ZAMAR-964183 format. One record per residue (C-alpha): residue number from 1; x, y, z. Coordinates in nm, 3 decimals. Layout:
ZAMAR-964183
[nuti NUM,[X,Y,Z]] ...
This chain:
ZAMAR-964183
[nuti 1,[0.000,0.000,0.000]] [nuti 2,[0.281,0.244,0.090]] [nuti 3,[0.463,0.162,-0.235]] [nuti 4,[0.150,0.234,-0.439]] [nuti 5,[0.097,0.564,-0.257]] [nuti 6,[0.459,0.664,-0.317]] [nuti 7,[0.425,0.582,-0.688]] [nuti 8,[0.118,0.803,-0.716]] [nuti 9,[0.296,1.092,-0.542]] [nuti 10,[0.605,1.061,-0.761]] [nuti 11,[0.394,1.048,-1.077]] [nuti 12,[0.201,1.360,-0.980]] [nuti 13,[0.520,1.549,-0.901]] [nuti 14,[0.684,1.446,-1.228]] [nuti 15,[0.379,1.545,-1.427]] [nuti 16,[0.370,1.887,-1.265]] [nuti 17,[0.737,1.965,-1.319]] [nuti 18,[0.822,1.785,-1.641]] [nuti 19,[0.511,1.810,-1.853]] [nuti 20,[0.144,1.867,-1.785]] [nuti 21,[-0.050,1.775,-1.478]] [nuti 22,[-0.394,1.933,-1.490]] [nuti 23,[-0.409,2.200,-1.757]] [nuti 24,[-0.611,2.517,-1.713]] [nuti 25,[-0.755,2.750,-1.972]] [nuti 26,[-0.781,3.038,-1.730]] [nuti 27,[-0.469,3.217,-1.844]] [nuti 28,[-0.589,3.364,-2.173]] [nuti 29,[-0.352,3.406,-2.466]] [nuti 30,[0.025,3.430,-2.448]] [nuti 31,[0.007,3.786,-2.572]] [nuti 32,[-0.148,3.884,-2.237]] [nuti 33,[0.122,3.717,-2.030]] [nuti 34,[0.426,3.840,-2.217]] [nuti 35,[0.415,4.210,-2.145]] [nuti 36,[0.636,4.196,-1.837]] [nuti 37,[0.876,3.938,-1.980]] [nuti 38,[1.222,4.009,-2.114]] [nuti 39,[1.160,4.054,-2.486]] [nuti 40,[1.412,4.021,-2.770]] [nuti 41,[1.395,4.166,-3.120]] [nuti 42,[1.388,4.000,-3.460]] [nuti 43,[1.387,4.210,-3.777]] [nuti 44,[1.281,4.067,-4.113]] [nuti 45,[1.219,4.209,-4.458]] [nuti 46,[1.013,4.010,-4.706]] [nuti 47,[0.859,4.265,-4.937]] [nuti 48,[0.558,4.479,-4.849]] [nuti 49,[0.543,4.533,-4.473]] [nuti 50,[0.163,4.510,-4.486]] [nuti 51,[0.194,4.141,-4.572]] [nuti 52,[0.478,4.062,-4.333]] [nuti 53,[0.296,4.243,-4.053]] [nuti 54,[-0.023,4.044,-4.113]] [nuti 55,[0.171,3.717,-4.120]] [nuti 56,[0.360,3.764,-3.795]] [nuti 57,[0.078,3.947,-3.616]] [nuti 58,[-0.140,3.643,-3.681]] [nuti 59,[0.122,3.406,-3.540]] [nuti 60,[0.064,3.295,-3.183]] [nuti 61,[0.372,3.367,-2.970]] [nuti 62,[0.524,3.707,-3.057]] [nuti 63,[0.436,3.986,-2.815]] [nuti 64,[0.432,4.266,-3.071]] [nuti 65,[0.486,4.320,-3.443]] [nuti 66,[0.581,4.664,-3.578]] [nuti 67,[0.594,4.775,-3.940]] [nuti 68,[0.862,5.014,-4.059]] [nuti 69,[1.188,5.064,-4.247]] [nuti 70,[1.507,4.882,-4.154]] [nuti 71,[1.864,4.947,-4.258]] [nuti 72,[2.170,4.737,-4.201]] [nuti 73,[2.509,4.641,-4.333]] [nuti 74,[2.612,4.341,-4.541]] [nuti 75,[2.954,4.287,-4.692]] [nuti 76,[3.068,4.629,-4.574]] [nuti 77,[2.787,4.806,-4.760]] [nuti 78,[2.464,4.961,-4.641]] [nuti 79,[2.147,4.776,-4.736]] [nuti 80,[1.958,5.101,-4.772]] [nuti 81,[1.612,5.143,-4.623]] [nuti 82,[1.385,4.846,-4.686]] [nuti 83,[1.029,4.773,-4.579]] [nuti 84,[1.045,4.539,-4.280]] [nuti 85,[0.882,4.424,-3.959]] [nuti 86,[1.034,4.419,-3.615]] [nuti 87,[0.910,4.143,-3.386]] [nuti 88,[0.928,4.155,-3.007]] [nuti 89,[0.931,3.804,-2.861]] [nuti 90,[0.999,3.614,-2.543]] [nuti 91,[1.259,3.340,-2.616]] [nuti 92,[1.106,3.130,-2.338]] [nuti 93,[0.785,3.114,-2.541]] [nuti 94,[0.888,3.114,-2.907]] [nuti 95,[1.244,3.093,-3.034]] [nuti 96,[1.431,3.288,-3.300]] [nuti 97,[1.477,2.961,-3.486]] [nuti 98,[1.099,2.916,-3.504]] [nuti 99,[1.053,3.273,-3.625]] [nuti 100,[1.307,3.202,-3.901]] [nuti 101,[1.120,2.888,-4.006]] [nuti 102,[0.803,3.092,-4.034]] [nuti 103,[0.974,3.381,-4.213]] [nuti 104,[1.080,3.171,-4.513]] [nuti 105,[0.718,3.067,-4.572]] [nuti 106,[0.590,3.423,-4.624]] [nuti 107,[0.744,3.539,-4.954]] [nuti 108,[0.962,3.447,-5.254]] [nuti 109,[1.323,3.446,-5.129]] [nuti 110,[1.457,3.389,-5.482]] [nuti 111,[1.348,3.733,-5.606]] [nuti 112,[1.653,3.962,-5.612]] [nuti 113,[1.472,4.259,-5.763]] [nuti 114,[1.195,4.319,-5.514]] [nuti 115,[0.891,4.120,-5.404]] [nuti 116,[0.614,4.009,-5.640]] [nuti 117,[0.490,4.321,-5.821]] [nuti 118,[0.662,4.557,-5.578]] [nuti 119,[0.992,4.624,-5.751]] [nuti 120,[1.304,4.799,-5.631]] [nuti 121,[1.561,4.779,-5.354]] [nuti 122,[1.326,4.881,-5.074]] [nuti 123,[1.130,4.558,-5.126]] [nuti 124,[1.430,4.323,-5.127]] [nuti 125,[1.432,4.051,-4.861]] [nuti 126,[1.674,4.065,-4.569]] [nuti 127,[1.730,3.904,-4.232]] [nuti 128,[1.874,4.168,-4.000]] [nuti 129,[2.053,3.996,-3.714]] [nuti 130,[2.083,4.170,-3.377]] [nuti 131,[2.366,3.961,-3.233]] [nuti 132,[2.612,3.686,-3.317]] [nuti 133,[2.372,3.410,-3.214]] [nuti 134,[2.102,3.536,-3.450]] [nuti 135,[2.358,3.560,-3.730]] [nuti 136,[2.461,3.196,-3.687]] [nuti 137,[2.101,3.076,-3.679]] [nuti 138,[2.008,3.285,-3.984]] [nuti 139,[2.301,3.151,-4.186]] [nuti 140,[2.224,2.791,-4.088]] [nuti 141,[1.858,2.841,-4.174]] [nuti 142,[1.937,2.984,-4.515]] [nuti 143,[2.185,2.705,-4.585]] [nuti 144,[1.921,2.447,-4.495]] [nuti 145,[1.677,2.575,-4.756]] [nuti 146,[1.949,2.612,-5.016]] [nuti 147,[2.045,2.249,-4.958]] [nuti 148,[1.683,2.131,-4.973]] [nuti 149,[1.628,2.324,-5.299]] [nuti 150,[1.265,2.366,-5.209]] [nuti 151,[1.235,2.700,-5.391]] [nuti 152,[1.374,2.573,-5.721]] [nuti 153,[1.609,2.871,-5.760]] [nuti 154,[1.902,3.018,-5.562]] [nuti 155,[1.803,3.216,-5.253]] [nuti 156,[1.858,3.590,-5.294]] [nuti 157,[1.773,3.692,-4.937]] [nuti 158,[2.057,3.884,-4.771]] [nuti 159,[2.173,3.838,-4.412]] [nuti 160,[2.279,4.174,-4.274]] [nuti 161,[2.386,4.327,-3.944]] [nuti 162,[2.103,4.533,-3.797]] [nuti 163,[2.157,4.905,-3.808]] [nuti 164,[1.834,5.092,-3.747]] [nuti 165,[1.458,5.057,-3.755]] [nuti 166,[1.207,5.337,-3.807]] [nuti 167,[0.839,5.254,-3.742]] [nuti 168,[0.585,5.388,-3.988]] [nuti 169,[0.284,5.596,-3.892]] [nuti 170,[0.010,5.433,-3.683]] [nuti 171,[-0.223,5.440,-3.984]] [nuti 172,[0.007,5.186,-4.153]] [nuti 173,[0.046,4.953,-3.854]] [nuti 174,[-0.159,4.632,-3.880]] [nuti 175,[-0.305,4.764,-4.203]] [nuti 176,[-0.477,4.433,-4.274]] [nuti 177,[-0.712,4.510,-3.984]] [nuti 178,[-0.769,4.879,-4.066]] [nuti 179,[-0.853,4.841,-4.434]] [nuti 180,[-0.903,4.467,-4.499]] [nuti 181,[-1.070,4.517,-4.836]] [nuti 182,[-0.775,4.711,-4.976]] [nuti 183,[-0.520,4.484,-4.809]] [nuti 184,[-0.661,4.152,-4.931]] [nuti 185,[-0.721,4.287,-5.280]] [nuti 186,[-0.359,4.396,-5.295]] [nuti 187,[-0.232,4.067,-5.154]] [nuti 188,[-0.433,3.853,-5.394]] [nuti 189,[-0.334,4.060,-5.697]] [nuti 190,[0.034,4.046,-5.600]] [nuti 191,[0.048,3.668,-5.636]] [nuti 192,[0.197,3.616,-5.290]] [nuti 193,[-0.058,3.362,-5.167]] [nuti 194,[-0.051,3.168,-5.494]] [nuti 195,[0.328,3.143,-5.469]] [nuti 196,[0.320,3.030,-5.104]] [nuti 197,[0.064,2.756,-5.177]] [nuti 198,[0.268,2.642,-5.475]] [nuti 199,[0.581,2.592,-5.264]] [nuti 200,[0.442,2.487,-4.926]] [nuti 201,[0.099,2.345,-5.005]] [nuti 202,[-0.237,2.426,-4.851]] [nuti 203,[-0.244,2.432,-4.471]] [nuti 204,[-0.594,2.577,-4.430]] [nuti 205,[-0.854,2.466,-4.180]] [nuti 206,[-1.057,2.290,-4.451]] [nuti 207,[-0.774,2.040,-4.486]] [nuti 208,[-0.755,1.969,-4.113]] [nuti 209,[-1.111,1.990,-3.976]] [nuti 210,[-1.200,1.918,-3.614]] [nuti 211,[-1.462,1.641,-3.589]] [nuti 212,[-1.769,1.690,-3.366]] [nuti 213,[-1.727,1.601,-3.001]] [nuti 214,[-1.968,1.307,-3.030]] [nuti 215,[-1.755,1.157,-3.305]] [nuti 216,[-1.439,1.206,-3.101]] [nuti 217,[-1.593,1.016,-2.809]] [nuti 218,[-1.639,0.717,-3.038]] [nuti 219,[-1.312,0.745,-3.230]] [nuti 220,[-1.061,0.822,-2.955]] [nuti 221,[-0.950,0.592,-2.678]] [nuti 222,[-1.045,0.700,-2.323]] [nuti 223,[-0.686,0.820,-2.268]] [nuti 224,[-0.672,1.013,-2.597]] [nuti 225,[-1.004,1.181,-2.517]] [nuti 226,[-0.892,1.266,-2.164]] [nuti 227,[-0.567,1.424,-2.282]] [nuti 228,[-0.690,1.615,-2.588]] [nuti 229,[-1.040,1.717,-2.473]] [nuti 230,[-1.015,1.730,-2.095]] [nuti 231,[-0.657,1.858,-2.057]] [nuti 232,[-0.541,1.536,-1.897]] [nuti 233,[-0.199,1.377,-1.897]] [nuti 234,[-0.058,1.031,-1.955]] [nuti 235,[0.196,0.844,-1.747]] [nuti 236,[0.562,0.921,-1.815]] [nuti 237,[0.768,0.651,-1.990]] [nuti 238,[0.464,0.422,-2.024]] [nuti 239,[0.340,0.589,-2.343]] [nuti 240,[0.358,0.513,-2.714]] [nuti 241,[0.614,0.758,-2.854]] [nuti 242,[0.857,0.843,-2.575]] [nuti 243,[1.110,0.592,-2.707]] [nuti 244,[1.016,0.612,-3.074]] [nuti 245,[1.324,0.673,-3.292]] [nuti 246,[1.176,0.616,-3.638]] [nuti 247,[1.192,0.889,-3.901]] [nuti 248,[0.859,1.058,-3.961]] [nuti 249,[0.617,1.323,-3.843]] [nuti 250,[0.368,1.345,-3.559]] [nuti 251,[0.020,1.477,-3.637]] [nuti 252,[-0.274,1.579,-3.418]] [nuti 253,[-0.479,1.269,-3.333]] [nuti 254,[-0.793,1.484,-3.362]] [nuti 255,[-0.751,1.698,-3.675]] [nuti 256,[-0.448,1.544,-3.847]] [nuti 257,[-0.261,1.874,-3.868]] [nuti 258,[0.118,1.818,-3.880]] [nuti 259,[0.278,1.917,-3.550]] [nuti 260,[0.627,1.777,-3.490]] [nuti 261,[0.904,1.594,-3.673]] [nuti 262,[1.147,1.320,-3.573]] [nuti 263,[1.425,1.554,-3.690]] [nuti 264,[1.346,1.783,-3.394]] [nuti 265,[1.284,1.508,-3.139]] [nuti 266,[1.528,1.449,-2.854]] [nuti 267,[1.559,1.242,-2.539]] [nuti 268,[1.475,1.472,-2.249]] [nuti 269,[1.465,1.205,-1.979]] [nuti 270,[1.122,1.324,-1.864]] [nuti 271,[0.930,1.023,-1.997]] [nuti 272,[0.730,1.213,-2.260]] [nuti 273,[0.810,1.280,-2.628]] [nuti 274,[1.012,1.603,-2.644]] [nuti 275,[1.080,1.831,-2.941]] [nuti 276,[1.288,2.145,-2.990]] [nuti 277,[1.026,2.305,-3.216]] [nuti 278,[0.713,2.234,-3.422]] [nuti 279,[0.714,2.165,-3.794]] [nuti 280,[0.536,2.493,-3.855]] [nuti 281,[0.453,2.738,-3.573]] [nuti 282,[0.124,2.818,-3.745]] [nuti 283,[-0.017,2.488,-3.620]] [nuti 284,[0.068,2.563,-3.256]] [nuti 285,[-0.123,2.778,-3.007]] [nuti 286,[0.046,2.878,-2.682]] [nuti 287,[-0.155,2.982,-2.378]] [nuti 288,[-0.059,3.104,-2.036]] [nuti 289,[-0.150,2.835,-1.784]] [nuti 290,[-0.171,2.953,-1.423]] [nuti 291,[-0.318,2.634,-1.280]] [nuti 292,[-0.162,2.433,-0.993]] [nuti 293,[-0.010,2.747,-0.841]] [nuti 294,[0.250,2.815,-1.110]] [nuti 295,[0.274,2.986,-1.447]] [nuti 296,[0.346,2.766,-1.747]] [nuti 297,[0.298,2.781,-2.124]] [nuti 298,[0.039,2.533,-2.247]] [nuti 299,[0.059,2.407,-2.606]] [nuti 300,[-0.251,2.329,-2.813]] [nuti 301,[-0.312,2.248,-3.178]] [nuti 302,[-0.452,2.535,-3.382]] [nuti 303,[-0.737,2.366,-3.571]] [nuti 304,[-0.803,2.062,-3.353]] [nuti 305,[-0.777,2.268,-3.033]] [nuti 306,[-0.629,1.958,-2.874]] [nuti 307,[-0.433,1.987,-2.554]] [nuti 308,[-0.081,1.868,-2.641]] [nuti 309,[0.137,1.949,-2.340]] [nuti 310,[0.363,2.239,-2.238]] [nuti 311,[0.671,2.419,-2.364]] [nuti 312,[0.967,2.487,-2.133]] [nuti 313,[1.286,2.689,-2.180]] [nuti 314,[1.529,2.413,-2.081]] [nuti 315,[1.573,2.244,-2.418]] [nuti 316,[1.879,2.204,-2.643]] [nuti 317,[1.988,2.408,-2.945]] [nuti 318,[1.882,2.552,-3.178]] [nuti 319,[1.577,2.680,-2.990]] [nuti 320,[1.656,2.626,-2.622]] [nuti 321,[1.296,2.506,-2.586]] [nuti 322,[1.145,2.173,-2.486]] [nuti 323,[0.802,2.095,-2.621]] [nuti 324,[0.687,1.827,-2.377]] [nuti 325,[0.402,1.647,-2.553]] [nuti 326,[0.162,1.367,-2.463]] [nuti 327,[0.183,1.066,-2.694]] [nuti 328,[-0.195,1.029,-2.662]] [nuti 329,[-0.246,1.355,-2.852]] [nuti 330,[-0.035,1.237,-3.147]] [nuti 331,[-0.038,0.996,-3.441]] [nuti 332,[0.295,0.898,-3.598]] [nuti 333,[0.340,0.880,-3.974]] [nuti 334,[0.661,0.719,-4.100]] [nuti 335,[0.872,0.909,-4.354]] [nuti 336,[0.809,0.649,-4.625]] [nuti 337,[0.433,0.679,-4.577]] [nuti 338,[0.401,1.058,-4.604]] [nuti 339,[0.269,1.066,-4.960]] [nuti 340,[0.037,0.769,-4.907]] [nuti 341,[-0.107,0.933,-4.594]] [nuti 342,[-0.161,1.270,-4.766]] [nuti 343,[0.143,1.450,-4.624]] [nuti 344,[0.361,1.460,-4.935]] [nuti 345,[0.400,1.838,-4.898]] [nuti 346,[0.618,1.770,-4.592]] [nuti 347,[0.881,1.552,-4.759]] [nuti 348,[1.112,1.856,-4.753]] [nuti 349,[1.168,1.790,-4.384]] [nuti 350,[1.390,1.493,-4.465]] [nuti 351,[1.596,1.643,-4.748]] 
């Protein structure tokens, strides 16, 4: 009897510290909880700042996105003023590496003369690094996509030392909200969305719908339902994917949206599957969780709204984050089965 009681106590303690005990939804969005945190800056140029602003402002994680003009230095020469966005972010919530992954999916990085039908030097794409660490990550990120050849042409995006950033007038900030008709007409006519879909595929909600709750009760196991729908947790070590070392991706058991990759999986010693970052931060929602007397960052899927686990800032490079995820919220798809299972657009992960 004493041994059983001790086991229960140890399990509860491990779940609280290492992953997710009982998750609460009382914390609101991460944007609310980040204001007093130590925020870093990331500065990216990818053509029209209206479009880059809308992209990053719609991403869950960054605390603030500001449109403006950036200038830097590359190869001993000034970049000149280019349209850009400056992102304020908490590295304990979303990493610079994740922001880079998202950045490359927002424009055509092979265009050396501007961006879509906006021509000229002020629309050229740049990554402006703020310190040596950002420079290294930016260069590695660029090299990765050059090696994968996903864009079909050489990458023209410059990596430059940050010099200055000048915000534009308030009337231009978050323009997609202030004049949506004009913004979306411009965006559609520019060809940006068509290009993005052509390279990265369609990741819209229609492709990854959330089934009705009644259907989920029938389809999911009791443990899967408890974890994804009732914010429960599974036992450490005694779960399906903690020790899985096969190459492939992990998708939401509810909606099927792609969440994590074996290329970002690592052994954390906590007893739950752990990842340094998601496949695409657009599929992840982070929420402040103030349950059980502590503040944590809960992780949920965007379309399925499934509870996945928590993210902690004690992970390895390149992000320094540990996404501690319940196996019960995931389905594994082997690399060789991606096309057969409808995930052929994600074969680039293994190039």
